[in-house]
C-alpha positions in Angstrom: 0.0 0.1 0.1 1.4 3.4 -1.1 1.7 6.5 1.0 -1.4 8.8 1.3 -0.9 12.4 0.8 -3.5 15.0 2.2 -3.8 18.3 0.6 -5.1 21.3 2.5 -8.7 20.8 1.7 -8.9 17.2 3.0 -8.9 15.7 -0.4 -6.2 13.2 -1.4 -4.7 11.3 -4.4 -3.1 8.1 -3.0 -1.8 4.7 -4.5 -3.5 1.9 -2.9 -3.1 -1.8 -3.7 -1.6 -0.9 -7.2 -4.3 1.5 -8.1 -4.9 5.3 -7.6 -7.6 6.6 -5.4 -8.9 10.1 -5.8 -11.3 12.0 -3.5 -14.9 12.3 -4.7 -14.4 15.8 -5.6 -11.3 15.1 -7.6 -13.1 12.3 -9.3 -15.8 14.8 -10.5 -13.2 17.2 -11.6 -11.2 14.6 -13.5 -14.3 13.7 -15.3 -15.0 17.2 -16.3 -11.4 17.8 -17.4 -11.7 14.5 -19.4 -14.9 15.9 -21.1 -13.0 19.0 -22.3 -14.7 21.4 -19.6 -13.0 24.6 -18.5 -12.2 25.5 -15.0 -14.8 28.1 -15.2 -17.6 25.7 -16.3 -16.4 23.1 -13.7 -16.7 25.9 -10.9 -20.3 26.5 -12.0 -21.1 23.0 -12.1 -19.6 21.9 -8.9 -20.0 25.1 -7.0 -16.4 25.4 -6.2 -14.0 28.5 -7.1 -12.1 28.2 -10.4 -8.9 28.3 -8.1 -10.0 25.4 -6.2 -10.7 23.5 -9.5 -7.1 24.6 -10.7 -5.7 23.5 -7.3 -7.1 20.0 -7.6 -6.2 19.7 -11.3 -2.5 20.6 -10.3 -2.5 18.1 -7.3 -3.7 15.2 -9.5 -1.3 16.3 -12.2 1.6 16.3 -9.7 0.7 13.0 -8.4 0.3 11.4 -11.8 3.3 13.2 -13.2 1.4 14.9 -16.0 2.5 18.2 -17.1 -0.9 19.3 -18.5 -4.5 18.5 -18.6 -4.1 16.3 -21.8 -1.5 14.4 -20.3 -3.5 14.0 -17.1 -6.5 12.6 -18.8 -4.3 10.3 -21.0 -2.5 9.0 -17.7 -5.8 8.5 -16.1 -7.0 6.3 -18.7 -3.7 4.3 -18.8 -3.9 3.7 -15.0 -7.6 2.8 -15.4 -8.7 5.7 -13.3 -11.1 6.6 -15.9 -13.4 4.0 -17.5 -13.0 3.4 -21.3 -16.4 2.2 -21.9 -18.4 5.4 -21.4 -18.9 9.0 -22.8 -18.6 11.3 -21.2 -15.8 9.8 -19.3 -16.5 8.4 -15.8 -14.3 7.3 -13.1 -13.9 3.6 -12.2 -15.8 3.0 -9.2 -13.0 1.6 -7.3 -10.7 4.5 -7.8 -12.8 6.9 -5.6 -12.6 7.2 -1.9 
């Protein structure tokens, strides 16, 4: 089991049992990023500030070693965090805490 890193908002991205686990907020943000939504649109839909959205995208990008949103989504598919059988993209149930 990998180490768990908490961010200042109590949300986390951790590696557990060979798989990645996201907080429910990060899961919803990742789904929106994968669907091509901007931080502004995600902030309106999730009732969070765009800075909070950007913060979570940065945390996930750092943990998954992705330099940008396209790479973040690609890594999420490769690591099976995002399901490949749905559109818009959905988080695999076992990857959300």
